C-alpha positions as CSV (number, residue, x, y, z in Angstrom):
1,M,14.6,37.2,9.6
2,E,13.5,39.0,6.5
3,I,17.0,38.7,5.0
4,V,17.0,35.0,5.6
5,L,13.6,34.6,4.0
6,W,14.6,36.6,0.9
7,A,17.8,34.5,0.6
8,I,15.8,31.3,0.9
9,G,13.3,32.6,-1.6
10,G,16.1,33.5,-4.1
11,I,17.6,30.0,-3.8
12,V,14.2,28.4,-4.3
13,F,13.6,30.6,-7.4
14,V,16.9,29.7,-8.9
15,L,16.5,26.0,-8.3
16,A,13.0,26.2,-9.8
17,L,14.3,28.0,-12.8
18,I,17.1,25.4,-13.3
19,N,14.6,22.6,-12.9
20,G,12.2,24.2,-15.3
21,I,14.8,24.6,-18.0
22,G,16.0,21.0,-17.4
23,F,12.4,19.7,-17.6
24,Y,11.8,21.6,-20.8
25,K,14.9,20.2,-22.4
26,Y,13.9,16.7,-21.1
27,Q,10.5,17.1,-22.6
28,R,11.9,18.2,-26.0
29,K,14.3,15.2,-26.0
30,I,11.5,12.8,-25.3
31,M,8.9,14.3,-27.7
32,K,11.3,14.1,-30.7
33,L,11.7,10.4,-30.5
34,D,10.6,8.0,-33.2
35,A,10.8,4.2,-33.8
36,N,14.4,4.5,-35.0
37,Y,15.4,5.2,-31.4
38,I,15.0,1.5,-30.7
39,I,17.3,0.6,-33.5
40,E,19.9,3.1,-32.1
41,F,19.4,1.8,-28.6
42,I,19.9,-1.8,-29.6
43,K,23.1,-1.0,-31.5
44,R,24.5,1.0,-28.5
45,N,23.7,-1.7,-26.0
46,V,24.0,-5.0,-27.8
47,E,27.5,-5.8,-26.4
48,S,26.2,-5.4,-22.8
49,G,23.8,-8.3,-23.2
50,N,21.1,-6.2,-21.6
51,V,18.9,-5.8,-24.7
52,S,17.3,-8.7,-26.7
53,L,15.1,-8.8,-29.8
54,S,13.4,-11.6,-31.7
55,I,11.1,-11.1,-34.7
56,N,9.4,-13.6,-37.0
57,Y,7.7,-12.4,-40.1
58,N,5.7,-14.8,-42.3
59,N,7.4,-17.8,-40.7
60,E,10.8,-16.3,-41.4
61,K,13.4,-15.4,-38.8
62,W,13.6,-11.7,-39.4
63,A,15.6,-10.3,-36.5
64,E,17.7,-11.8,-33.7
65,V,19.7,-9.9,-31.0
66,N,20.9,-11.7,-27.8
67,E,17.7,-13.8,-28.1
68,K,19.0,-16.6,-25.9
69,I,20.0,-14.3,-23.0
70,P,17.5,-14.4,-20.1
71,Q,16.1,-11.1,-19.0
72,P,13.6,-10.1,-16.2
73,L,10.1,-10.4,-17.7
74,A,8.3,-7.9,-15.5
75,S,4.5,-8.0,-16.3
76,T,5.0,-9.8,-19.7
77,V,5.1,-13.0,-17.6
78,K,1.3,-12.5,-17.1
79,I,0.8,-14.1,-20.5
80,M,1.5,-17.4,-18.9
81,V,-1.2,-16.8,-16.3
82,A,-3.6,-15.9,-19.0
83,I,-2.9,-19.1,-20.9
84,E,-3.5,-21.2,-17.8
85,F,-6.7,-19.3,-17.1
86,A,-8.0,-20.0,-20.6
87,Q,-7.1,-23.7,-20.4
88,Q,-8.8,-24.2,-17.0
89,A,-11.9,-22.3,-18.3
90,A,-12.0,-24.4,-21.5
91,D,-11.8,-27.6,-19.4
92,G,-14.5,-26.5,-17.0
93,R,-12.1,-26.4,-14.0
94,I,-13.0,-22.8,-13.3
95,D,-16.1,-20.8,-14.1
96,P,-15.1,-17.5,-15.9
97,K,-18.5,-16.1,-15.2
98,K,-18.3,-16.6,-11.4
99,M,-18.9,-13.3,-9.7
100,V,-16.0,-12.0,-7.5
101,S,-16.2,-9.2,-5.0
102,L,-13.8,-6.4,-5.8
103,Q,-13.0,-6.3,-2.1
104,E,-11.4,-9.7,-2.4
105,L,-8.7,-8.2,-4.5
106,D,-7.7,-5.8,-1.8
107,L,-5.9,-8.7,-0.1
108,Y,-3.3,-8.6,-2.9
109,Y,-3.2,-4.8,-3.4
110,V,-0.5,-2.5,-2.1
111,P,-1.0,1.2,-3.1
112,R,1.8,3.0,-5.0
113,T,3.5,-0.2,-6.1
114,D,2.1,-0.7,-9.5
115,G,2.1,2.7,-11.2
116,G,-1.6,3.1,-10.5
117,A,-2.6,0.1,-12.7
118,H,-5.0,-1.5,-10.2
119,E,-6.7,1.8,-9.3
120,A,-7.1,2.5,-13.0
121,W,-8.8,-0.9,-13.6
122,L,-11.1,-0.4,-10.6
123,A,-12.1,3.1,-11.7
124,Q,-14.3,1.8,-14.6
125,F,-16.4,-0.2,-12.1
126,K,-16.5,2.4,-9.3
127,K,-18.2,5.0,-11.5
128,D,-21.1,2.6,-12.0
129,N,-21.1,1.5,-8.4
130,I,-20.2,-2.1,-9.4
131,D,-19.0,-4.3,-6.5
132,Y,-18.8,-7.7,-8.2
133,V,-17.2,-8.6,-11.6
134,P,-16.9,-11.9,-13.4
135,L,-13.6,-13.8,-13.0
136,S,-12.9,-13.2,-16.7
137,E,-12.8,-9.5,-16.0
138,I,-10.1,-10.0,-13.5
139,A,-8.0,-11.8,-16.1
140,K,-8.7,-9.0,-18.6
141,G,-7.6,-6.4,-16.1
142,M,-4.4,-8.4,-15.5
143,I,-3.5,-8.0,-19.2
144,A,-5.0,-4.7,-20.3
145,F,-4.2,-2.7,-17.1
146,S,-1.4,-5.0,-15.8
147,S,-2.9,-5.1,-12.3
148,N,-0.5,-7.0,-10.0
149,A,-3.3,-7.6,-7.5
150,N,-5.4,-9.3,-10.2
151,T,-2.4,-11.5,-11.1
152,D,-1.8,-12.7,-7.5
153,Y,-5.5,-13.3,-7.1
154,L,-5.5,-15.5,-10.2
155,I,-2.4,-17.3,-9.0
156,Q,-4.4,-18.2,-5.9
157,V,-7.4,-19.4,-8.0
158,L,-5.5,-21.3,-10.7
159,G,-2.7,-22.7,-8.6
160,L,0.9,-21.8,-8.9
161,E,2.0,-25.4,-9.8
162,K,-0.4,-25.5,-12.7
163,I,0.7,-22.1,-14.0
164,N,4.3,-23.3,-13.9
165,R,3.4,-26.3,-16.0
166,V,2.3,-24.1,-18.8
167,A,6.0,-23.8,-20.0
168,E,6.2,-27.5,-20.3
169,S,2.9,-27.7,-22.3
170,L,4.3,-25.0,-24.6
171,E,7.4,-27.1,-25.1
172,I,9.7,-24.4,-23.9
173,T,12.6,-24.9,-21.4
174,N,14.2,-21.5,-21.1
175,H,11.8,-20.0,-18.5
176,E,12.3,-19.6,-14.8
177,P,9.5,-20.5,-12.3
178,I,6.8,-18.0,-11.8
179,Y,6.0,-16.8,-8.2
180,P,3.6,-14.2,-6.7
181,I,4.5,-10.6,-7.6
182,V,2.9,-8.7,-4.8
183,S,4.0,-11.0,-2.0
184,S,7.6,-10.8,-3.0
185,L,7.5,-7.0,-2.3
186,F,7.1,-7.9,1.4
187,I,10.3,-9.9,1.7
188,P,12.5,-7.0,2.8
189,S,10.1,-5.7,5.5
190,R,9.6,-9.2,6.8
191,L,13.3,-9.8,7.0
192,M,13.8,-6.5,8.9
193,T,11.2,-7.6,11.4
194,E,12.2,-11.3,11.8
195,M,15.9,-10.7,12.0
196,N,15.9,-7.2,13.5
197,L,18.0,-5.8,10.7
198,S,18.7,-2.3,9.5
199,K,17.9,-1.4,5.9
200,K,21.6,-1.8,5.0
201,E,21.8,-5.2,6.6
202,T,18.5,-6.2,5.0
203,L,19.7,-5.2,1.5
204,H,22.9,-7.3,2.0
205,E,20.8,-10.2,3.2
206,L,18.6,-10.0,0.1
207,K,21.5,-9.8,-2.3
208,Q,23.0,-12.9,-0.7
209,M,19.7,-14.9,-0.6
210,A,19.5,-17.9,-3.0
211,M,16.9,-17.4,-5.7
212,N,15.0,-20.6,-4.7
213,D,14.8,-19.3,-1.1
214,Y,13.6,-15.9,-2.3
215,R,10.8,-17.6,-4.4
216,N,9.8,-19.8,-1.4
217,R,9.5,-16.8,0.8
218,A,7.3,-15.0,-1.7
219,I,5.1,-18.1,-2.0
220,A,4.9,-18.5,1.8
221,I,3.8,-14.9,2.2
222,H,1.2,-15.4,-0.5
223,K,-0.3,-18.5,1.0
224,N,-0.4,-16.9,4.5
225,L,-2.4,-13.9,3.2
226,L,-5.7,-15.9,3.3
227,C,-5.1,-16.7,7.0
228,Q,-3.5,-13.5,8.1
229,P,-4.4,-10.6,5.7
230,L,-2.0,-7.7,5.7
231,N,-3.1,-4.7,7.7
232,P,-2.8,-1.1,6.3
233,R,0.1,-0.5,8.7
234,E,2.3,-3.2,7.2
235,K,1.5,-2.0,3.7
236,Q,2.6,1.5,4.7
237,K,5.8,0.1,6.2
238,L,6.4,-1.7,2.9
239,I,6.1,1.5,0.9
240,K,8.6,3.2,3.3
241,V,11.2,0.4,3.0
242,L,11.1,0.1,-0.8
243,N,13.6,2.7,-1.8
244,M,15.3,2.4,-5.2
245,K,18.0,0.0,-4.0
246,F,15.4,-2.5,-2.8
247,Q,13.4,-2.0,-6.0
248,K,16.5,-2.9,-8.0
249,V,16.9,-6.2,-6.1
250,W,13.1,-6.9,-6.6
251,S,13.4,-6.1,-10.3
252,D,16.5,-8.2,-10.8
253,R,14.9,-11.2,-9.2
254,L,11.7,-11.2,-11.3
255,T,11.0,-14.3,-13.3
256,R,13.3,-14.4,-16.4
257,S,13.1,-15.8,-19.9
258,T,14.3,-15.0,-23.4
259,T,12.9,-13.1,-26.4
260,E,13.4,-16.4,-28.4
261,T,11.1,-18.1,-26.0
262,Y,8.4,-15.4,-26.0
263,A,8.5,-15.0,-29.8
264,S,7.9,-18.8,-29.9
265,I,4.9,-18.4,-27.5
266,M,3.5,-15.6,-29.7
267,K,3.8,-17.8,-32.7
268,K,1.7,-20.4,-31.1
269,L,-1.0,-17.8,-30.2
270,N,-0.8,-16.3,-33.6
271,S,-1.3,-19.5,-35.5
272,K,-4.6,-20.4,-33.7
273,E,-3.6,-24.0,-34.2
274,F,-1.5,-24.9,-31.1
275,F,-4.5,-24.6,-28.7
276,N,-8.0,-25.8,-29.6
277,K,-10.9,-23.5,-30.3
278,N,-12.3,-23.8,-26.8
279,V,-9.1,-22.4,-25.3
280,H,-9.0,-19.5,-27.8
281,D,-12.6,-18.7,-27.0
282,H,-11.4,-17.8,-23.5
283,L,-7.9,-16.6,-24.3
284,D,-8.5,-14.3,-27.2
285,P,-10.9,-11.9,-25.3
286,I,-8.1,-11.5,-22.7
287,M,-5.0,-11.2,-25.0
288,E,-6.6,-9.4,-27.9
289,Q,-8.5,-6.6,-26.2
290,L,-6.9,-4.1,-28.6
291,M,-9.1,-5.6,-31.4
292,G,-12.0,-3.9,-29.8
293,K,-10.8,-0.6,-31.4
294,P,-11.9,0.1,-35.0
295,E,-8.5,1.6,-35.8
296,N,-7.0,-1.9,-35.2
297,S,-9.8,-4.2,-36.5
298,D,-10.0,-2.3,-39.8
299,W,-6.7,-3.8,-40.9
300,L,-5.9,-6.7,-38.6
301,Q,-7.4,-10.1,-38.5
302,H,-6.2,-10.5,-34.9
303,A,-3.5,-9.3,-32.6
304,G,-2.4,-9.5,-29.0
305,Q,0.3,-8.2,-26.8
306,K,1.5,-7.7,-23.2
307,G,4.2,-5.4,-22.0
308,G,5.9,-5.0,-18.6
309,S,8.2,-2.5,-16.9
310,T,9.9,-1.7,-13.7
311,A,12.1,1.4,-13.0
312,F,15.0,-0.6,-14.7
313,V,13.2,-2.9,-17.2
314,I,11.0,-2.7,-20.3
315,T,9.6,-5.8,-21.9
316,M,7.0,-6.5,-24.6
317,A,5.8,-9.5,-26.6
318,M,3.2,-9.3,-29.4
319,Y,1.7,-11.2,-32.3
320,A,-0.4,-10.0,-35.2
321,T,-2.0,-11.2,-38.5
322,D,-3.1,-8.5,-40.8
323,K,-6.0,-8.8,-43.3
324,E,-3.6,-9.7,-46.1
325,G,-2.4,-12.7,-44.1
326,N,1.0,-11.4,-43.0
327,Q,2.0,-12.8,-39.7
328,T,4.3,-11.2,-37.1
329,E,5.7,-12.3,-33.8
330,L,7.9,-9.9,-31.9
331,A,9.6,-9.8,-28.4
332,F,11.7,-7.0,-27.1
333,F,13.4,-7.0,-23.6
334,A,15.7,-4.4,-22.1
335,N,17.3,-4.3,-18.6
336,E,19.6,-2.1,-16.6
337,L,17.9,1.0,-17.9
338,S,18.4,4.6,-16.8
339,L,15.2,6.7,-16.1
340,I,15.6,8.5,-19.4
341,E,16.1,5.3,-21.3
342,Q,13.1,3.7,-19.7
343,T,11.0,6.7,-20.5
344,K,12.1,6.9,-24.1
345,L,11.6,3.2,-24.7
346,S,8.1,3.4,-23.2
347,R,7.2,6.2,-25.5
348,V,8.4,4.5,-28.8
349,L,7.6,0.8,-28.4
350,N,4.1,1.1,-29.8
351,E,5.3,3.1,-32.8
352,F,8.1,0.5,-33.3
353,Q,5.5,-2.2,-33.5
354,L,3.2,-0.3,-35.9
355,R,6.1,0.7,-38.2
356,F,7.2,-2.9,-38.5
357,L,3.7,-4.1,-39.2
358,R,2.7,-1.5,-41.7
359,D,6.0,-0.1,-43.3
360,S,7.8,-2.4,-45.6
361,E,10.9,-0.1,-45.8
362,F,11.1,-0.1,-42.0
363,R,10.9,-3.9,-42.0
364,E,13.7,-4.2,-44.4
365,L,15.8,-1.7,-42.3
366,I,15.2,-4.0,-39.3
367,R,16.3,-7.1,-41.3
368,S,19.4,-5.3,-42.6
369,E,20.5,-4.3,-39.1
370,F,19.5,-7.4,-37.1
371,S,19.0,-10.4,-39.3
372,P,20.4,-13.7,-38.0
373,S,24.0,-14.2,-39.2
């Protein structure tokens, strides 16, 4: 028995040592990254069609890479929900000051499915024992923290049909319909139960399902939540079912659009002219929360952004006007990422934006590499 324990202990030690060395190398590789990594990444992957970039600078088309190829938007799609929220608030169709119980949001929350975003948003209220927040705070949490629960709650409040008409009002056509994010997570477990399928059979069924049927299932689950809230047992079952293969299907089927489309949306928000002032009075506090920091307000007139990610996707759309009047709109989408690629891109996207905004030599490098032909 002692010999077996020593052998097991030796194996564990060796594996730990190997993992430790591997993690150290991994950390060094990640920490050395700078904004040029994105340039290298785009050049390596441009032929695959899985990376897209659109940049406008001072009303000039500055960079263009695969900008008409649709990619999964992940949480960047929440910009559309924020726009509809602001329009309804401006028109008096909703009251942004209406107090909402934080418990209502539990209906749309599934632990361990959003990278801790919803819990992080709730933490700021829990420390002060706050149980109710204004509706506007839920919209802010959707953008700043990327809470999926907040998003699906707002879909219920605003109406999915109205949200999907935003694309038409923005005069864009290359945008798939939006559908509830959280509810779509339950499609695999519901299929397993309804059709008595194994995981393998369920995965096959999902891959064969038409996109319109998939969306309709997500919408049906979402509508049914008010009548039949999910119990903790079903949420736990969902977590067990969602292995990486199911997550990949979920990621691939998220609403898609193009960087060209989102750069055009950013241009409309940046101009402050497409929407009237009443809309911006509600939209800017949601989209431009980064302006609350002195390190941003010292050199920017205004700026807003929203990013998104899954295990396989990174997306980001932003706009900014600096105090010298220079205007930038930028959208970057990448799909089919490895874990290392996803981690690297997450680390450098913010630096990439800042370098473009503040470094004229870097801007010229981007234009020389990716200017429209």
